[in-house]
C-alpha positions as CSV (number, residue, x, y, z in Angstrom):
1,X,0.2,-24.7,-8.1
2,X,-0.4,-23.1,-4.7
3,X,0.3,-19.2,-4.5
4,X,2.2,-18.9,-1.3
5,X,3.0,-14.8,-1.2
6,X,1.8,-12.3,-3.9
7,X,5.2,-9.9,-4.5
8,X,5.4,-7.1,-7.1
9,X,7.6,-8.1,-9.8
10,X,11.0,-6.8,-9.4
11,X,11.3,-3.2,-11.3
12,X,7.5,-2.5,-10.9
13,X,7.9,-1.0,-7.4
14,X,5.8,-2.6,-4.5
15,X,6.5,-4.7,-1.5
16,X,9.3,-7.5,-2.2
17,X,9.0,-8.9,0.9
18,X,6.2,-10.3,3.4
19,X,4.5,-8.0,5.5
20,X,6.0,-8.0,9.3
21,X,2.7,-6.6,10.9
22,X,-1.1,-7.7,10.4
23,X,-4.2,-5.8,10.5
24,X,-7.2,-6.3,12.7
25,X,-9.2,-7.6,9.6
26,X,-6.4,-9.9,8.6
27,X,-6.1,-11.6,11.9
28,X,-10.2,-12.1,11.9
29,X,-10.1,-13.4,8.5
30,X,-7.0,-15.9,9.5
31,X,-8.8,-17.1,12.6
32,X,-11.3,-18.4,10.1
33,X,-9.3,-20.2,8.7
34,X,-6.9,-22.3,11.1
35,X,-8.7,-24.9,13.4
36,X,-5.5,-25.5,15.7
37,X,-5.6,-24.5,19.4
38,X,-2.4,-22.5,19.3
39,X,-3.5,-21.1,16.4
40,X,-6.9,-19.9,17.9
41,X,-5.4,-18.8,21.2
42,X,-2.6,-16.6,19.2
43,X,-5.4,-14.7,17.5
44,X,-7.7,-13.9,20.2
45,X,-4.0,-12.7,21.9
46,X,-3.4,-10.4,18.6
47,X,-7.4,-9.6,18.9
48,X,-7.2,-8.4,22.6
49,X,-3.8,-6.3,21.5
50,X,-6.0,-4.2,18.9
51,X,-8.9,-3.9,21.7
52,X,-6.0,-2.7,24.2
53,X,-4.1,-0.3,21.7
54,X,-8.1,1.3,20.6
55,X,-8.8,2.1,24.1
56,X,-5.3,3.9,24.6
57,X,-6.3,5.6,21.7
58,X,-9.4,6.4,22.9
59,X,-8.5,7.7,26.6
60,X,-5.0,9.3,25.8
61,X,-6.1,12.2,23.7
62,X,-2.6,13.7,23.5
63,X,-2.0,11.1,21.2
64,X,-5.4,11.0,19.4
65,X,-4.5,15.0,18.5
66,X,-0.9,13.9,17.3
67,X,-2.4,11.3,15.2
68,X,-4.7,13.4,13.9
69,X,-2.0,16.1,13.0
70,X,0.3,13.9,11.2
71,X,-3.1,12.6,9.4
72,X,-3.6,16.3,8.3
73,X,0.0,16.8,7.4
74,X,0.2,13.5,5.5
75,X,-3.0,14.7,2.9
76,X,-1.5,17.9,2.8
77,X,1.8,16.2,1.5
78,X,-0.5,13.9,-1.1
79,X,-2.2,16.9,-2.3
80,X,1.0,18.7,-3.1
81,X,2.8,15.3,-4.8
82,X,-0.3,15.4,-6.8
83,X,0.4,18.7,-8.3
84,X,4.1,17.9,-8.4
85,X,3.2,15.1,-10.7
86,X,1.1,17.0,-13.0
87,X,3.3,19.5,-13.4
88,X,5.9,16.8,-14.2
89,X,3.9,15.3,-16.7
90,X,3.5,18.4,-18.1
91,X,7.4,19.0,-18.4
92,X,7.7,15.4,-20.8
93,X,8.9,16.2,-24.3
94,X,6.6,15.0,-26.8
95,X,7.1,11.6,-28.1
96,X,9.3,11.5,-31.6
97,X,7.3,9.6,-34.2
98,X,9.4,6.2,-35.3
99,X,10.6,6.1,-38.8
100,X,8.8,3.7,-41.1
101,X,10.3,0.3,-41.7
102,X,10.5,-1.2,-45.1
103,X,11.4,-0.3,-48.6
104,X,10.0,2.8,-50.2
105,X,9.8,4.3,-53.7
106,X,9.7,7.7,-54.7
107,X,6.3,7.1,-56.3
108,X,3.1,7.5,-54.0
């Protein structure tokens, strides 16, 4: 049996559809697997796009500053969410013990 796409089970969270984007590392790994001329050319184009994006980020200080701000905001939100989750866990009511199943006599 060949695994085509690894997906999360329904109801368990996570991505249910395949991703629409490649990471730079993913493209590099894909180029080592695919051997056709067209696949090689597409991988070269995608890698060049990543290089241009990296160059654009390096030259555009305002964009880099904004990305840094967004990263800091995201970090603050992550810390706040950890605190909220901790508080929610403390609010949970303790679980009740389930009654024992079976026939019992008054003698112990």
